C-alpha positions as CSV (number, residue, x, y, z in Angstrom):
1,C,95.0,30.8,90.8
2,T,97.9,31.4,88.4
3,Q,99.5,34.9,88.6
4,S,100.1,36.8,85.4
5,E,102.2,39.6,87.0
6,L,103.6,38.3,90.3
7,D,106.1,35.6,90.4
8,L,108.0,34.2,93.4
9,D,111.0,36.5,93.0
10,T,108.8,39.6,92.7
11,V,106.9,38.6,95.9
12,R,110.2,38.0,97.8
13,T,111.6,41.3,96.7
14,I,108.5,43.2,97.8
15,L,108.4,41.4,101.2
16,A,112.2,42.1,101.7
17,E,111.6,45.8,101.2
18,Y,109.1,45.7,104.1
19,K,111.5,43.6,106.2
20,I,109.2,40.6,106.1
21,H,111.5,37.5,105.9
22,N,109.2,34.7,107.0
23,A,105.6,34.7,105.8
24,D,103.0,32.4,104.3
25,I,101.4,34.3,101.3
26,T,98.1,33.1,99.8
27,L,96.8,34.8,96.7
28,R,93.3,33.9,95.8
29,Y,93.0,36.0,92.7
30,D,95.3,37.4,90.0
31,A,96.9,40.1,92.1
32,T,99.3,42.9,91.0
33,A,102.4,44.2,92.8
34,D,100.3,47.2,93.8
35,D,97.7,45.0,95.4
36,L,100.3,43.2,97.4
37,I,101.9,46.4,98.6
38,D,98.4,47.8,99.6
39,V,97.7,44.8,101.7
40,I,101.1,44.9,103.4
41,E,100.8,48.6,104.2
42,G,97.3,48.2,105.3
43,N,96.4,51.8,104.6
44,R,94.0,51.3,101.6
45,V,90.4,50.7,102.0
46,Y,88.3,49.6,99.0
47,V,84.6,50.4,99.1
48,P,82.1,48.6,96.9
49,C,80.4,51.8,95.8
50,I,80.9,55.5,95.3
51,Y,78.3,58.1,96.4
52,L,78.0,61.2,94.3
53,L,76.2,64.3,95.5
54,N,75.2,67.2,93.3
55,K,74.7,70.6,94.7
56,I,71.4,72.0,93.4
């Protein structure tokens, strides 16, 4: 998949900030820099739905 936001230099810069110097990166969708950082940090969890409760 072609990347509209990320290029090789941007990915290298982000990985260097997290002290990752040797890695194989595979992007299967048009990812943003925030998406890459979220995966590296591992502290984001995306849920497929949102539950709303209304107090009656």
